[in-house]
C-alpha positions as CSV (number, residue, x, y, z in Angstrom):
1,M,7.9,-32.4,19.8
2,R,9.7,-35.7,19.4
3,G,9.1,-38.4,16.9
4,G,10.4,-41.2,14.7
5,S,11.3,-39.2,11.6
6,T,15.0,-38.9,10.9
7,F,17.4,-36.9,8.9
8,A,18.9,-40.0,7.4
9,G,18.4,-38.7,3.9
10,L,17.9,-35.1,2.9
11,G,15.7,-36.1,0.0
12,N,13.0,-37.6,2.1
13,S,13.7,-36.0,5.5
14,S,10.9,-34.9,7.8
15,F,11.0,-32.0,10.2
16,A,7.9,-33.0,12.1
17,S,10.0,-34.1,15.1
18,L,11.9,-30.8,15.5
19,T,11.8,-28.8,18.8
20,P,10.0,-25.5,18.6
21,A,12.2,-22.8,17.1
22,P,13.1,-19.8,19.4
23,A,11.5,-16.5,18.9
24,T,14.6,-14.3,18.2
25,A,17.3,-14.5,15.5
26,D,20.0,-14.3,18.2
27,E,19.1,-17.9,19.2
28,A,19.4,-19.3,15.7
29,E,22.9,-20.7,15.9
30,P,22.4,-22.7,19.1
31,W,19.0,-24.0,17.9
32,V,20.5,-25.2,14.6
33,R,23.4,-27.0,16.4
34,G,21.1,-28.6,18.8
35,E,18.7,-29.8,16.0
36,L,21.6,-31.2,14.0
37,I,22.6,-33.4,17.0
38,R,19.1,-34.4,17.7
39,S,18.8,-35.6,14.1
40,L,22.1,-37.4,14.4
41,M,20.8,-39.3,17.4
42,R,17.5,-40.2,15.7
43,S,19.5,-41.8,12.9
44,A,22.1,-43.5,15.1
45,R,20.0,-46.5,16.0
46,G,19.9,-47.9,12.5
47,S,23.6,-47.6,11.9
48,H,24.9,-49.7,14.8
49,L,22.1,-52.3,14.4
50,F,23.1,-52.6,10.8
51,G,26.7,-53.3,11.8
52,A,25.6,-55.7,14.5
53,A,23.6,-57.7,12.0
54,L,26.6,-58.1,9.7
55,M,28.9,-59.4,12.4
56,P,27.5,-63.0,12.4
57,V,27.6,-63.0,8.6
58,L,31.3,-62.1,8.6
59,V,32.1,-64.8,11.3
60,S,30.2,-67.4,9.3
61,L,32.3,-66.6,6.1
62,C,35.5,-67.1,8.1
63,W,34.4,-70.0,10.3
64,D,36.4,-72.8,8.7
65,R,39.5,-70.7,7.9
66,V,40.2,-68.7,11.1
67,P,40.7,-70.1,14.6
68,V,37.5,-70.0,16.6
69,W,39.0,-68.1,19.5
70,Q,40.0,-65.3,17.2
71,L,36.5,-65.1,15.7
72,M,35.0,-65.1,19.2
73,A,37.4,-62.5,20.4
74,W,36.5,-60.2,17.5
75,L,32.8,-60.9,17.9
76,A,33.0,-60.1,21.6
77,I,34.7,-56.7,20.8
78,G,32.0,-55.9,18.2
79,V,29.1,-56.9,20.5
80,S,30.5,-54.9,23.4
81,A,30.8,-51.8,21.1
82,T,27.2,-52.3,20.0
83,A,26.0,-52.7,23.5
84,A,27.8,-49.5,24.5
85,R,26.1,-47.7,21.7
86,I,22.7,-48.9,22.8
87,W,23.5,-47.8,26.4
88,G,24.6,-44.4,25.1
89,E,21.5,-44.0,23.0
90,R,19.2,-44.8,26.0
91,L,21.2,-42.4,28.2
92,Y,20.8,-39.7,25.6
93,H,17.0,-40.1,25.3
94,T,16.5,-40.2,29.1
95,R,18.8,-37.3,30.1
96,Y,19.8,-35.1,27.1
97,S,17.2,-35.3,24.3
98,E,15.0,-32.5,25.8
99,K,17.9,-30.2,26.8
100,D,19.5,-27.2,24.9
101,A,22.2,-27.2,22.3
102,A,25.0,-26.9,24.9
103,A,23.8,-30.1,26.6
104,Q,23.5,-31.9,23.2
105,E,27.1,-31.0,22.3
106,S,28.3,-32.0,25.8
107,F,26.8,-35.4,25.4
108,V,28.4,-36.0,22.0
109,Y,31.8,-34.8,23.3
110,R,31.6,-36.9,26.5
111,Y,30.6,-40.1,24.8
112,R,32.3,-39.8,21.4
113,Y,34.4,-42.9,22.3
114,L,31.3,-45.0,21.7
115,W,31.4,-44.3,18.0
116,S,35.2,-44.8,18.0
117,A,34.7,-48.3,19.6
118,S,32.3,-49.3,16.8
119,A,34.8,-48.1,14.1
120,F,37.7,-49.8,15.8
121,S,35.9,-53.2,16.0
122,W,35.2,-53.1,12.3
123,G,38.7,-51.9,11.5
124,L,40.0,-55.0,13.3
125,S,37.9,-57.2,11.0
126,I,40.7,-57.0,8.4
127,L,42.8,-59.2,10.6
128,I,40.1,-61.8,10.5
129,F,39.4,-62.2,6.8
130,F,42.2,-60.5,4.7
131,E,44.1,-63.2,2.9
132,R,42.7,-65.9,5.2
133,V,39.5,-66.8,3.4
134,P,38.7,-67.4,-0.3
135,V,38.7,-64.4,-2.7
136,V,34.9,-64.4,-3.0
137,S,34.5,-64.4,0.8
138,Q,37.1,-61.7,1.1
139,F,35.2,-59.6,-1.5
140,V,32.0,-60.0,0.5
141,C,33.8,-59.0,3.7
142,W,35.2,-55.9,2.0
143,L,31.7,-54.9,0.9
144,M,30.5,-55.3,4.5
145,V,33.3,-53.1,5.8
146,A,32.5,-50.5,3.1
147,G,28.9,-50.6,4.0
148,V,29.6,-50.1,7.7
149,A,31.7,-47.1,6.8
150,T,29.1,-45.6,4.4
151,F,25.8,-46.4,6.0
152,P,26.0,-44.0,9.0
153,L,27.4,-41.2,6.8
154,N,24.1,-39.2,6.5
155,G,23.7,-39.2,10.3
156,L,27.3,-38.6,11.4
157,A,27.7,-35.8,8.8
158,L,25.4,-33.7,10.9
159,H,28.2,-33.3,13.4
160,P,31.5,-33.1,11.5
161,P,33.9,-33.8,14.5
162,L,32.1,-37.0,15.2
163,L,32.1,-38.0,11.5
164,R,35.9,-37.4,11.3
165,R,36.5,-39.4,14.5
166,Y,34.4,-42.4,13.3
167,V,35.9,-42.4,9.8
168,N,39.5,-41.8,10.8
169,T,39.3,-44.5,13.6
170,L,37.9,-47.0,11.1
171,F,40.4,-46.4,8.3
172,I,43.4,-45.9,10.5
173,T,42.7,-49.2,12.2
174,M,42.0,-50.8,8.9
175,M,45.2,-49.6,7.3
176,A,47.2,-50.7,10.4
177,A,45.6,-54.2,10.2
178,L,46.4,-54.4,6.5
179,L,50.0,-53.5,7.1
180,L,50.2,-56.0,9.9
181,R,48.8,-58.8,7.6
182,M,51.1,-58.0,4.8
183,V,54.1,-58.0,7.1
184,Q,53.0,-61.5,8.3
185,L,52.7,-62.5,4.6
186,R,56.0,-60.9,3.8
187,F,54.3,-58.8,1.1
188,V,53.9,-61.8,-1.2
189,E,51.2,-64.4,-1.9
190,L,48.5,-61.7,-2.1
191,H,45.3,-62.5,-4.0
192,F,44.7,-58.8,-4.6
193,S,47.1,-56.5,-6.4
194,Y,48.6,-53.6,-4.5
195,G,46.5,-51.2,-6.5
196,F,43.4,-52.6,-4.9
197,L,44.7,-51.5,-1.5
198,L,44.4,-47.9,-2.7
199,L,40.6,-48.2,-2.8
200,P,40.2,-47.9,1.0
201,L,42.3,-44.7,0.9
202,M,40.0,-43.3,-1.8
203,H,36.9,-44.4,0.1
204,W,38.3,-42.6,3.2
205,G,38.7,-39.3,1.3
206,L,35.4,-39.6,-0.4
207,L,33.5,-40.2,2.8
208,L,35.0,-37.1,4.5
209,R,34.3,-34.9,1.4
210,A,30.7,-36.2,1.1
211,G,30.2,-35.7,4.8
212,R,31.1,-32.0,4.5
213,R,28.6,-31.5,1.7
214,I,25.9,-33.3,3.6
215,H,26.6,-31.2,6.6
216,E,26.4,-27.9,4.6
217,T,23.1,-29.0,3.0
218,A,21.6,-30.1,6.4
219,R,22.7,-26.9,8.1
220,N,21.3,-24.7,5.4
221,S,18.0,-26.6,5.6
222,F,17.7,-26.0,9.3
223,E,18.7,-22.4,9.0
224,L,16.0,-21.9,6.3
225,L,13.5,-23.6,8.5
226,F,14.4,-21.4,11.5
227,H,14.1,-18.2,9.4
228,N,10.8,-19.4,8.0
229,H,9.6,-19.9,11.6
230,I,10.7,-16.3,12.5
231,L,8.9,-15.0,9.4
232,I,5.7,-16.9,10.2
233,N,5.8,-15.6,13.8
234,S,6.3,-12.0,12.6
235,L,3.5,-12.3,10.1
236,T,1.2,-13.8,12.7
237,Q,2.0,-11.0,15.2
238,Q,1.4,-8.4,12.5
239,R,-1.9,-9.9,11.6
240,Q,-2.9,-10.0,15.3
241,A,-1.8,-6.4,15.7
242,A,-3.9,-5.4,12.6
243,V,-6.9,-7.3,13.9
244,S,-6.6,-5.7,17.3
245,A,-6.1,-2.2,15.7
246,V,-9.3,-2.7,13.6
247,A,-11.2,-3.9,16.6
248,M,-9.9,-0.9,18.6
249,K,-10.9,1.6,15.9
250,N,-14.3,0.0,15.7
251,R,-14.8,0.2,19.4
252,F,-13.4,3.7,19.4
253,L,-15.9,4.9,16.8
254,A,-18.8,3.1,18.4
255,S,-18.0,4.5,21.8
256,A,-17.4,8.0,20.5
257,A,-20.7,8.0,18.7
258,H,-22.5,6.7,21.7
259,D,-20.9,9.1,24.1
260,M,-21.4,12.1,21.8
261,R,-25.1,11.2,21.1
262,Q,-26.3,12.0,24.6
263,P,-25.0,15.6,24.9
264,V,-25.9,16.4,21.3
265,L,-29.4,15.0,21.8
266,A,-29.7,17.0,24.9
267,L,-28.7,20.2,23.0
268,S,-31.3,19.4,20.4
269,L,-34.0,18.9,23.0
270,Y,-33.1,22.0,24.9
271,A,-33.0,24.1,21.7
272,D,-36.5,22.8,20.7
273,W,-37.7,23.5,24.2
274,L,-36.3,27.0,24.2
275,R,-37.9,27.7,20.8
276,N,-41.3,26.6,22.1
277,E,-40.9,28.2,25.5
278,P,-38.8,31.3,25.2
279,D,-39.8,32.5,28.6
280,L,-37.8,29.6,30.2
281,V,-34.5,30.8,28.9
282,E,-33.1,31.3,32.4
283,E,-33.8,27.7,33.3
284,I,-32.8,26.1,29.9
285,A,-29.7,28.2,29.2
286,P,-27.5,26.6,32.0
287,K,-28.5,23.2,30.7
288,I,-27.4,24.1,27.2
289,V,-24.1,25.3,28.5
290,R,-23.5,22.1,30.4
291,A,-24.3,20.0,27.3
292,T,-22.0,22.2,25.2
293,H,-19.2,21.7,27.8
294,A,-19.7,17.9,27.7
295,V,-19.3,17.9,23.8
296,N,-16.2,20.2,24.1
297,A,-14.7,17.9,26.7
298,L,-15.2,14.9,24.6
299,F,-13.6,16.6,21.5
300,D,-10.7,17.9,23.6
301,S,-10.0,14.4,24.9
302,L,-10.3,12.8,21.4
303,F,-8.0,15.4,19.9
304,D,-5.4,14.9,22.7
305,L,-5.5,11.2,22.3
306,A,-5.2,11.5,18.5
307,R,-2.2,13.9,18.8
308,I,-0.4,11.5,21.1
309,D,-1.1,8.4,18.9
310,S,0.0,10.2,15.8
311,G,3.2,11.4,17.4
312,Q,2.4,15.0,16.9
313,V,3.0,16.0,20.5
314,R,6.2,17.9,21.0
315,L,7.6,17.4,24.5
316,H,9.6,20.0,26.4
317,I,11.6,18.5,29.2
318,E,12.7,20.8,32.0
319,R,13.3,20.8,35.7
320,V,9.9,20.9,37.5
321,D,9.5,21.7,41.2
322,V,7.1,19.0,42.6
323,P,5.6,21.0,45.5
324,Q,4.8,23.9,43.1
325,L,3.2,21.3,40.7
326,L,1.0,20.0,43.5
327,H,0.1,23.5,44.5
328,D,-1.0,24.4,41.0
329,L,-3.1,21.2,40.8
330,E,-4.7,22.1,44.2
331,L,-5.8,25.5,43.0
332,Q,-7.5,23.9,40.0
333,Y,-9.2,20.9,41.7
334,R,-9.9,21.9,45.3
335,P,-13.0,24.0,44.3
336,V,-14.3,21.1,42.2
337,A,-13.9,18.7,45.1
338,E,-15.4,21.1,47.7
339,S,-18.4,21.8,45.4
340,K,-19.3,18.1,45.8
341,G,-18.8,18.3,49.6
342,L,-15.5,16.4,49.5
343,R,-12.4,17.1,51.6
344,F,-9.3,17.9,49.5
345,R,-5.9,17.4,51.2
346,V,-2.4,17.9,49.9
347,H,0.8,16.4,51.3
348,S,4.0,17.4,49.6
349,T,7.7,16.6,49.9
350,P,10.5,18.9,48.6
351,G,12.1,17.8,45.3
352,S,12.2,18.2,41.6
353,V,12.1,16.1,38.5
354,L,13.0,16.4,34.8
355,T,9.8,16.1,32.9
356,D,7.4,18.0,30.6
357,P,5.4,20.2,33.0
358,I,2.3,20.5,30.9
359,R,2.0,16.7,30.2
360,V,2.8,15.6,33.8
361,R,0.2,18.1,35.0
362,R,-2.3,16.7,32.6
363,M,-1.5,13.1,33.8
364,I,-2.0,13.9,37.5
365,G,-4.9,16.2,36.7
366,N,-6.8,13.4,34.9
367,L,-6.2,11.1,38.0
368,L,-7.6,13.8,40.3
369,A,-10.6,14.5,38.0
370,N,-11.4,10.7,38.1
371,A,-11.0,10.5,41.8
372,I,-13.4,13.5,42.4
373,K,-15.9,12.2,39.8
374,Y,-16.2,8.7,41.3
375,T,-16.2,9.8,45.0
376,T,-19.5,10.8,46.6
377,E,-18.3,11.1,50.2
378,G,-15.1,11.3,52.1
379,G,-12.3,13.0,50.2
380,V,-9.3,13.0,48.0
381,L,-5.6,13.1,48.9
382,L,-2.9,14.4,46.6
383,A,0.6,13.5,48.0
384,A,4.2,13.5,47.0
385,R,6.5,11.0,48.8
386,E,10.2,10.2,48.7
387,T,11.0,6.5,47.9
388,P,14.2,4.6,47.3
389,D,13.5,5.0,43.6
390,G,12.8,8.7,43.7
391,L,9.8,10.9,44.1
392,R,6.3,9.5,43.7
393,V,3.0,11.3,43.4
394,E,-0.1,9.5,44.7
395,V,-3.8,10.3,44.3
396,W,-6.0,8.7,47.0
397,D,-9.8,8.7,47.1
398,T,-12.6,7.1,49.1
399,G,-14.7,6.5,46.1
400,I,-16.5,3.5,44.6
401,G,-13.3,1.6,43.9
402,I,-12.5,-0.8,41.1
403,A,-12.8,-4.6,41.1
404,R,-9.5,-6.5,40.7
405,E,-10.5,-8.0,37.3
406,H,-11.0,-4.5,35.9
407,L,-7.8,-2.8,37.1
408,R,-5.8,-3.6,33.9
409,D,-8.7,-2.5,31.5
410,V,-9.3,0.9,33.0
411,F,-6.4,2.4,31.0
412,L,-8.1,1.4,27.7
413,E,-9.8,3.9,25.5
414,F,-13.6,4.3,26.2
415,Y,-13.4,1.7,28.9
416,K,-16.0,2.1,31.6
417,V,-16.8,-0.6,34.1
418,A,-20.3,-1.9,33.4
419,D,-23.0,-1.2,36.0
420,H,-20.6,1.0,37.9
421,A,-22.2,3.9,39.7
422,G,-20.9,7.2,38.5
423,T,-19.5,6.1,35.2
424,S,-22.3,7.1,33.0
425,D,-21.2,10.7,32.6
426,G,-17.6,9.9,31.7
427,F,-16.0,9.2,28.3
428,G,-13.4,6.6,29.4
429,L,-10.5,8.6,27.9
430,G,-8.8,10.2,30.9
431,L,-6.9,7.1,32.0
432,A,-6.1,6.2,28.4
433,I,-4.3,9.6,28.0
434,V,-2.6,9.0,31.4
435,A,-1.3,5.6,30.0
436,R,0.1,7.2,26.8
437,L,1.9,10.0,28.6
438,S,3.2,7.6,31.3
439,H,4.8,5.5,28.6
440,A,6.2,8.5,26.7
441,L,7.7,10.3,29.8
442,G,8.9,7.2,31.6
443,H,6.7,7.8,34.6
444,P,5.2,4.4,35.4
445,V,1.6,4.4,36.8
446,S,0.3,1.8,39.2
447,V,-3.1,1.3,40.8
448,R,-4.5,-0.4,43.9
449,S,-8.2,-0.4,44.7
450,R,-10.8,-2.0,46.9
451,L,-14.4,-2.2,45.7
452,G,-16.5,0.2,47.7
453,R,-13.5,1.5,49.7
454,G,-11.5,3.6,47.3
455,S,-8.5,3.6,45.0
456,V,-4.9,4.9,44.9
457,F,-3.0,5.7,41.7
458,R,0.8,6.2,42.0
459,V,3.0,8.0,39.4
460,A,6.8,7.3,39.7
461,L,8.5,10.6,38.7
462,H,11.8,9.4,37.2
463,D,13.9,11.9,35.3
464,A,12.9,11.9,31.7
465,D,15.3,11.9,28.7
466,E,13.9,14.3,26.1
467,T,15.2,12.3,23.1
468,Q,14.0,9.0,24.4
469,A,10.6,10.4,25.5
470,Q,10.1,12.0,22.1
471,T,11.1,8.8,20.4
472,R,8.6,6.8,22.5
473,I,5.7,9.2,21.9
474,S,6.5,9.3,18.1
475,G,6.8,5.5,18.1
476,S,3.1,5.2,19.0
477,V,2.1,6.0,15.5
478,G,0.1,3.2,13.9
């Protein structure tokens, strides 16, 4: 954001025109430096216009005492310096004001002579009025020079090298002009005592000292503002995380209650039916068994997910033979697929991977179970392929597919695509467990799908580091 507020005085400064603070503490120093220069440039306009307004006043005080050509020459120098400052200011606002701290510092370094030119022109004014006009006029001219030296202090102090350049140029030129005038006057006929000439030296030192203090105060203010921004961002993120966690827990409980109600209700109905019709035990018993299995499956998934989220899973990383892993999965899931009339094919590539054999089997098993569940005709392919990044296991199916807008959500707990055939008998926990184990083991999972045509889930089998994997799965707590 940009605006008209300035840092011209710390007592009434406004931060409304600051650029947005970065998100990390590592960027604090560049941001502070950049904001100091931006504040300097916002306050620069008033300083050189103030000096430009005083030039005609000084010329008028010296008009009858100093040759016109000298006055016009000094005025031309001063006007040229002011015009250069205006040009530099416009250049800054069109090319540099929106850029980073490095660009801000580059501008100040490249065009620092613009401030030197202003200081030099006012330092030369000593040659115009010192011991050439009445004492009262001289006093007024001294006040104007002091004002020009002091007025831009609050702005220039935000960049100490520029402050030193401006102040040193002004006072060195002033002292050289004083010395030249006294040589011309042969150090006599002065209206001021020599002690008075010490005042510019004292003013010089006081400006540099005050500039250092203003810079420290301004810098501390910007650093405090930056850290407040970081704190606010952190609190906002924590609040959002807490709200999301509460929403997830509510959804978790509501979905668990909903999914558990159906098999439990079925158990109750079958029990009542069996009590009233004991002769139908052979017909009712298998239904009771299926309902009991459904409840057990839900509890098993809930407990698995809870153990992972609480960090209570202990991983055991070892070398796993991938063809043997696929063979074990084939023995488990081929009968399930064939019982639905589906083809089950396996394509394997030799290779091994460092991983937890139980958890990686659970990951791929959940993908196979989903593929079989949501496929009514065609088949399922379990394949291991060699890629430039290592081995990759793929689970292909010719099932109902997933719409593009639902691909990211299928890994959430209890997520089931609305009005999706075949989803009513699932709990929406299989892929959530896959996502947790994928993160822990460092086996990225990707999915591609076409609605009505089928899906493919890919698991990249990168070698897992046991320490890092255990840290990741323990870091999921909360």
